[in-house]
C-alpha positions as CSV (number, residue, x, y, z in Angstrom):
1,M,-9.9,18.7,1.3
2,S,-6.3,17.0,1.4
3,D,-7.5,13.8,-0.1
4,F,-7.1,15.0,-3.7
5,P,-4.4,12.9,-5.5
6,S,-2.9,15.5,-7.4
7,P,-2.3,19.2,-6.7
8,T,-2.6,20.1,-10.4
9,C,-4.8,19.1,-13.2
10,M,-4.2,16.3,-15.7
11,P,-4.1,17.4,-19.3
12,G,-7.9,17.5,-20.5
13,S,-8.1,14.5,-22.6
14,S,-6.8,12.3,-19.9
15,A,-9.3,13.3,-17.4
16,A,-12.1,10.6,-16.9
17,R,-15.7,11.3,-15.9
18,L,-16.2,10.3,-12.1
19,E,-18.9,7.7,-11.3
20,P,-21.9,8.9,-9.2
21,E,-20.6,7.4,-6.0
22,A,-17.3,9.0,-6.2
23,L,-18.9,12.4,-7.1
24,R,-21.0,12.0,-3.8
25,A,-17.8,11.3,-1.8
26,R,-16.0,14.3,-3.3
27,L,-18.9,16.7,-2.7
28,A,-19.0,15.6,1.0
29,H,-15.7,17.1,1.3
30,L,-16.1,20.3,-0.6
31,A,-18.2,22.8,1.2
32,G,-20.8,24.8,-0.6
33,W,-20.4,23.2,-3.9
34,Q,-23.3,21.1,-5.4
35,L,-24.1,18.8,-8.4
36,V,-25.8,20.6,-11.3
37,A,-26.7,20.4,-14.9
38,E,-28.1,16.7,-14.5
39,G,-24.8,15.8,-12.8
40,T,-22.3,17.0,-15.5
41,A,-21.1,19.9,-13.3
42,I,-20.4,21.2,-9.9
43,E,-21.4,24.7,-9.0
44,R,-21.0,27.1,-6.1
45,S,-22.3,30.7,-5.4
46,F,-20.0,33.1,-3.8
47,R,-21.0,36.3,-2.0
48,F,-19.4,39.7,-1.5
49,D,-19.8,43.0,0.0
50,N,-19.4,45.0,-3.3
51,Y,-18.7,44.9,-7.0
52,W,-14.8,45.5,-6.5
53,Q,-14.6,42.4,-4.2
54,T,-16.5,40.4,-6.9
55,M,-14.3,41.4,-9.6
56,A,-11.3,40.7,-7.6
57,F,-12.5,37.2,-7.0
58,V,-13.3,36.7,-10.7
59,N,-9.6,37.7,-11.6
60,S,-8.4,35.3,-8.9
61,V,-10.4,32.6,-10.2
62,A,-9.2,33.4,-13.7
63,W,-5.7,33.1,-12.6
64,V,-6.4,29.7,-11.2
65,A,-8.2,28.5,-14.5
66,H,-5.0,29.8,-16.7
67,A,-2.5,28.0,-14.1
68,E,-4.5,24.8,-14.4
69,D,-5.5,25.0,-18.0
70,H,-9.0,24.2,-16.9
71,H,-11.7,26.9,-17.3
72,P,-14.9,27.2,-15.4
73,D,-18.2,28.9,-16.5
74,M,-18.9,32.0,-14.4
75,S,-21.9,34.3,-13.9
76,V,-20.8,37.5,-12.5
77,H,-23.3,40.0,-10.6
78,W,-23.1,42.7,-8.1
79,G,-21.8,41.2,-5.0
80,R,-22.1,37.6,-6.2
81,C,-20.4,35.2,-8.6
82,V,-21.5,31.6,-9.5
83,V,-18.5,29.5,-10.5
84,R,-19.4,26.2,-12.4
85,F,-16.8,23.3,-13.3
86,G,-17.6,20.5,-15.6
87,T,-15.3,18.8,-18.2
88,H,-17.1,18.7,-21.6
89,D,-14.6,16.3,-23.1
90,A,-15.6,13.9,-20.5
91,G,-19.1,14.3,-20.5
92,G,-19.4,15.1,-16.7
93,V,-17.5,15.8,-13.7
94,T,-13.7,14.9,-13.4
95,E,-10.9,14.9,-10.9
96,N,-9.8,18.1,-12.4
97,D,-13.0,19.8,-11.7
98,F,-12.8,19.0,-8.1
99,I,-9.1,20.1,-7.9
100,C,-10.0,23.6,-9.5
101,A,-13.2,23.7,-7.0
102,E,-10.8,23.2,-4.1
103,K,-8.4,25.9,-5.3
104,V,-11.3,28.4,-5.8
105,S,-12.8,27.8,-2.4
106,R,-9.3,28.5,-1.0
107,I,-9.4,32.0,-2.5
108,V,-12.2,32.9,-0.1
109,S,-11.1,31.0,2.9
110,G,-7.6,32.3,3.0
């Protein structure tokens, strides 16, 4: 996960949609994430032992999203949260989505 060119997101309007080959290469290095929504987003489901842990994770994701000014869609359930990143302005997945997905993955990996 250390091959990302920038540790922080670029301003939204300057983020370009990644080509399919670049998407596959990035996904190969980001465990648990998959391409969804006809290739316009990446998504991962995170599982927890209880609702409190789920909500703590959601708040941590919100902090990352605020710090990066790049916000995912989240579906919150008892013991599970699905996080989806896609850049609407670019019409698909951008480097910003992968930067944030990596940071969200680090929340649960320590």
